[in-house]
Structures are given as structure tokens and as C-alpha cells.
N, C-alpha and C positions, 0 to 999 in steps of 0.2 A: 508564091515564094517570098519569104520574109527578107527584107533588105537589111543587111547588117548595118549597125549604127555605132556611133561613138560610145554609147552606153554598153554595147556588147563588148567592145574592146576594154572598157573600164572594168567590166565584170571579169573578163579573162585575166587582166593584170592583177585584180584583187584575189584571184584564185591561184596565182603563180607565186610560189614561195621561194625566197632566197635560200639556196641550199645550206648555208651556214647558220643563218639566223632564224629560219623557219617563220619568217614574217613576209607578208606580201609586199610587192613593190609600191603599191598605192599607199599603204600605211607608212612605209619607210620614206615616202616623199621622193622616190627615185625616178618618177616619170617626168622626164624633162620635156619631151615632145609627144603629142598625141593628136594627130589630124586624120580625119576621114573625109574623103571626097569621091563621089561616084563609086562607092563600093571598094575603093582602095584605101589602104591604111598605111600611115607612117608613124612608127613608134621609136622613140629613143629612151633607153633606160641608162641612167647615170648612177653607178655604184659609188659609194664613198670610200672604196678601197681598191687596190690593184689586184686583179685576179685574171691575168691573161690566159691562164690555162682553162678557164671555164666560161669566158665571155661568149665565145662562139656557141657553146653548148646551151647556154641560157637563151641566146637569141633563137637558136634552132627550136627549142622547146616552145617558145612563145609563137614562133611562126607556125608550128604544127597546129597549135590551138586556134590560131586565126584562120588557117586554111580550113579546118574542120567547121569553123563558124560561117564559112561562105565568102571570106574575103579573097580577092584575086591578087596573087603575087604580093603579099604583105611585105613591107619594108621594115625590118627591125634591126636596130643597132643597140648593142650593149657595150658600154665602155666604163672604165674605172678611173677615178681620180681621188687620191687620198685627201680627206678633209683635215683641216687643221683644228686641233683642240681649241675651243674658244678661250679656255683658261691659260693657254700657252702665251706667256707674256715675256719670254726671255729677251734680253737685250744683248748687244754686242754680237759675238759669234754664235750665240744661241738664238738670235732673232729670226733666223731663216729655217729653224727646225719646226716642223708641223706638230710632231708628237714625240714625247719622251716616254719610253717604255722601260720600266724596271723589271728585270728578271731576278727573282729573289727566292730564297729558301730559308726555312727556320734553322736548318743545320747543314753541315757539310756532308759530302759523300753521296749526294743524291743525283749528281750529274747536272747540276745547274749550269756550269760553264759550257759544257758540251751542248746542252740544250740552247743556251744563249747564242752561241756562234752559228749553230745550224738554223735557228730561228731567223737570225739576221740574214743568212744566205737564202733562206726560203722566201723571205719578204722581198729580197732583191730579185730572186728568180721570177717572182710574180710581177715585176716591173717597177718596184718602189726604189727610191733613193735612200740608202741605209748607211748609218754609222754605227760603230760598236765601241763603247767605252768599257775598258776593263777596270772596274772600280774595286776589285779585290786587292787592296794595297799590300796586304801582308802575304798574299799568295797568288800573284798574277800568273795567269796561264794562257792568255790569248796569244802571246808571242809564239808559243809552241804550237797551239792549235791552228793558228793561221799560217804557220810555216815561215815566219819572218826570221831571216838570218840574224845571227848575233851581231854582225857588223852593220846592220841597218839601224839608223837612228833617225828620228823625226827631224825634218829640216827646220832650222830656226829662222824666223822672219822678224826683222826689226829688233833683234836681240830680246824679244819678249814673247812672240807668238810661235806656235808650232803647227806645221803642216801635218795632217794625219797620214799614217802609213796606209796605202791602198793595196788591198789584197783581194783577189777574186771579186772585184767590183764594189767592195764595201770599204768605207773609210774607218780606220781604227786608231785608237790611242790607248796606251797602257803605261803604267809606271815601269813595267817590265822592259819597255823600249829605252828607258833612261838609266837602267841599273844593270849590273852584272847578274847573270842567272843564279849564281850561288850566294850573292850578297843578301843577307836577311834585312828586312825593313824593321829595325828596332826603334819604333816610334810610338810615342804616346798618342792617345786618341785625337787630341786637338791638332797635333802636327800632321797626322794622317789625313784628317778631314780637310785641313788647309791645302795639303798637297793635291788631294783629289779635286778640290774646288778649282785650283789652278789648272789642272789638266783639262777639266771640263770647260772652263771659261776662256782659256788662252789657246785652245785648239781651234784652228780655222776650219770649221765644219762645213761652211757653205750651205747650200740648199739641201735639206734632208726631209724626206717624208717621215722617217722614224730614226731616232737615236736610241739604240738598244743598250741599256746599261746592265752589265754583268755585275750584280751586287755581291758584296761579301756575305757569307752566311751569318745568320743571327739577326738580332734586333737591337743593335748597340748604337754607339755615338754616330758612326758614319751613316747608317741608315736614317736616323732621325735628322741629322744635320742636312743631308741631301734632300729629304722630304720637306724640310723647312725652307731650303734655299731655292728649290726648283719648282716650276709648275709642271708636275708630273702628270702625264695624260692617263697612264694606266699601269697597273702592276700585274705581273704574271708569276704565280706561285708554283715552284717545282717541288715535287715530293715523290717518294716511292709509296707503294701501297701499305707498307708495314706500319703498325701502330706507333712505334717510336718516332718515325719520321713525321707521321700525321700530327702528332701532338705538337711538334715544333712548327710545322707548317701553319697550324691554327694560330700560333702566336704571331706569325708573320702577317696573316690576314687581319688579326686584331690590331696590330701596329698600324697597318695601312688605313684601316677604318678610323683609328683615332686621329690620324693626321690628315684625314680627308682625301686620300688618294684612292680612286676607284680601282677595285680589283677586277680585272677582266675575266679571270678564271684560274683554274688549276690544271697543271700538266702532271699527269701520272707517268713518271719515268720508270723504266725497268719493270713494266707491268707484267709481261710474260716472257718466257724464254722458250725458244724452239730448239730442240736438240739437233745439232748438225749431223749426227749419225742416223738417228731413227725418225726424226721429225716430230717427236712427241712435244706438245706444248704444255708448259707448266707455269703456274703462277707462284714463283718462288717466294715472293715477299707478301703474299696474301692477295685478296680480291676485294673489289668494290669499296676500298677505303676512300678513294678520292670522290666517288659518287656520293657517299654518305656525307662527306665534308662539304661538297658543293651544295647539296640540298640544305644542309644546316645554315650555310652562309648565303644562300640564294645567289650563287654564281655558277658559271658554266664550267663543265669539264672540257677544256680546250683540246686535249689530245691524250692519247694513251700510247706511249712509246715502248718499244721492245728492249729487252736486255740482250744485246748481241755483241759478240767480241769484235765484229768488224767496225762498229761505231767507235769503240775505244781505240782500235788500231788506226783508224783514219785520222783522228785528232792527234794521236801520238806522232804520226808521220807528217803532220802539218797540212793535211788535206781533208777537211771535214766531209762527212758523208754526202751532204747535199751537193758539194762541189765535185767529189771524186766519182760519184755514181748517181748523177741527177735523175736518171730514169728508173732507178732501182726501187724495190719495195720499201727499203729503209728510208730512202729520201722521200718517198711518197708520204710517209707518216709525218715527216717534218714539214713538207709542203702543205699538207692538210692543216698542221698546227699553225703555220704562218697565215693561212687563209682565215682560220677561225679567229686568231688574234686580231688580224686587220679588220675583220667584220665586226667583232665585238667592240673594237676601238671606235669604229664609225658610229655605232649606236650610242656609246658613251659620249661621243662628241656632240651628238644631237641634243643631249639633255644637259650637258655641262654649260654653265652660265659664266662662271668667273672662278679664278683660283681661290681655294679656301684660305681662310685666315687661321693659321696654325698656332695654337697656344698649348704648350706642354704643362700639365699640372701634376703635382704630387698627389697620390691617392692616400 
């Protein structure tokens, strides 16, 4: 009988793929402990992202392979800890934030804000510390989506800093917390950018694994100014499958590429609709648009989200889908999106060396 060896364990780990990245744990550098003594094995896998929903499943899969290889009662532990982006050099209240994620779209009306709030809640559900900044100065919507009452205002500290409003476990800040719901923001670009910078830097965020920024649509002053000012860890592009939306989404990817911000991937929102009466599934806005764009730009399709009236109803009522029905099929799509985003950010962090030097040039 062949005695199982450390090499056998190594080969098993090299054949075990991360469910989101489709890379083995050896090449990902995730093997923290590997010891073999008298036919007994002790393995610890450390993921660079939080994924409490699947850690036990990954461990069980590895145990089964070790059992089959002849190891007696193998001990396997899988845990996750969010890695910090090496380029994250924020100071002050940004200094304890590991990763800054921008959720962006080339145009409005594609469900970017709904995706951003559910993504933030999904990351939190997986065990991460999460903040959400509503950067849509002219059309802030996170107060409504998070169900923050009109009389709730951020607490002022030392007459200069703001405590974030905490809802459903995430810290949030929005210009909507500081203004009346019906009052329009009639500001020129520089004033809006300055206001957003103050919200970002003067909010007492504390320790965060991810700060999710719900960006305004387009590729204008605010987007470029934030990209120049922040060490952004990654960008998530939200689009619908229709060609008109994809054209503008491509502009968003091009903008992030020019300013040196890694694009983690594309979220295809409103991909399919299932009739509530007959159950027929239809791709109302077209098919495979995000896949083609992802191949063109060599990025991942992070998720495909359904067009469902319940998602809209949930945020209108101030209880996003991930919070109101955490075990439902709609929430499962957002949880999967959060896992993909976190996993892709881990990989980007492994190859990021330093924040880019951004210089805007006229063409």
C-alpha cells in the first residue's frame, strides 16, 4: 500500500479550483499550512476574500479528496480574510479602508444604484465590513433605498466630521442625508466635485474591507476627479444587454483604463424576465451583449441579474432584496455577484504594486 505523502496533498490542492476564479489554491498562494505526519494531514486554506457561505463546502470537497487518497481523518480549515489593495494609500478617515470599489455605468436607467446597494449588502452578508457612499450628487437615491427616514441626519463631530448612517449593518453617506428630498442640486461641476470630496474625506468610516461608491452615470468631471483623487481598488460596470447601453458601458471601461483603475468586470442587469403568470423566461433587452464586451476587454462577467418587479419594489420600500429576502433566489444572484466581485478584487490586489500616476491629456 502506498503511503500518502505531502506531495500527494500538494497535487490535490493543485487540482482543486476556487469556485469563482477557476484557479487552484496552490497557484493563488492560498495554502497557509500544509503538514503531513504518520499519514495524517493538516491543511489550512486562507482566501483573500470573505465567503462564509462556501468556506465549509470548500473544506468538505478537499477532505473528500484527501480521504480518497488514503489520509486518515484529514483536518482541513478554510477561512477568508479580505486583503488590502497595495495601492490603497488613503490618509485620514480613508486610511483604514482596505478596498475602494466604484460601481459605475455609462448611462442612467440601467439599475446601477440598485445593484450598488445590494452588492454592498451581499458583501456584508459574506462577513465583510462595508461602507456605501452615494456619489450621485444630482440624483442621490440611497436614502430611499436604505429606508433612512427624512428626519435622520448624520451626527456632526468636532463641527467638521460626520458619522455615517448605519443601516442593515453597512455604513452609508449621501448628500441626500444633508438636503431636502425635493431640493435640486443646482451646482456646477467643480462645486459638486468639492462637495463629494468633503463627504468622502470627512466621514468617519472607521475600519472597512470595502467602500462601495455608487457613482453618477457617465464619464464626466466627477468620475475623473474621483479617479485622480482616490486610490481606487477596482471598478464594476453595470449595463443592460441592449446595444444602446453597451455602447455607453464601453465608454466607462475606456475611461477607467485611461486613468489606471482596474475593471473587475461587468454586471449584466435586467438580463432576463420570468413572467409571473406563466413562468416563461424572456430576454427582453437582448442576449450575450455583456459576454461579447467582456471578451473584447478581457474582463469577467461578474453576474447576470434578472428583471423582476420585486427588486424595484424592495428598494422603493427601503428594504433592498438582499436584506428583505436573504435566502430567496433573487438575493442568491446578488450574493453570487458579491462573491465574484470580492474574488476578482483579491486577484487584482495580488498583482497591484502601487497607485497609478494619472495624467489627463487632450487628444
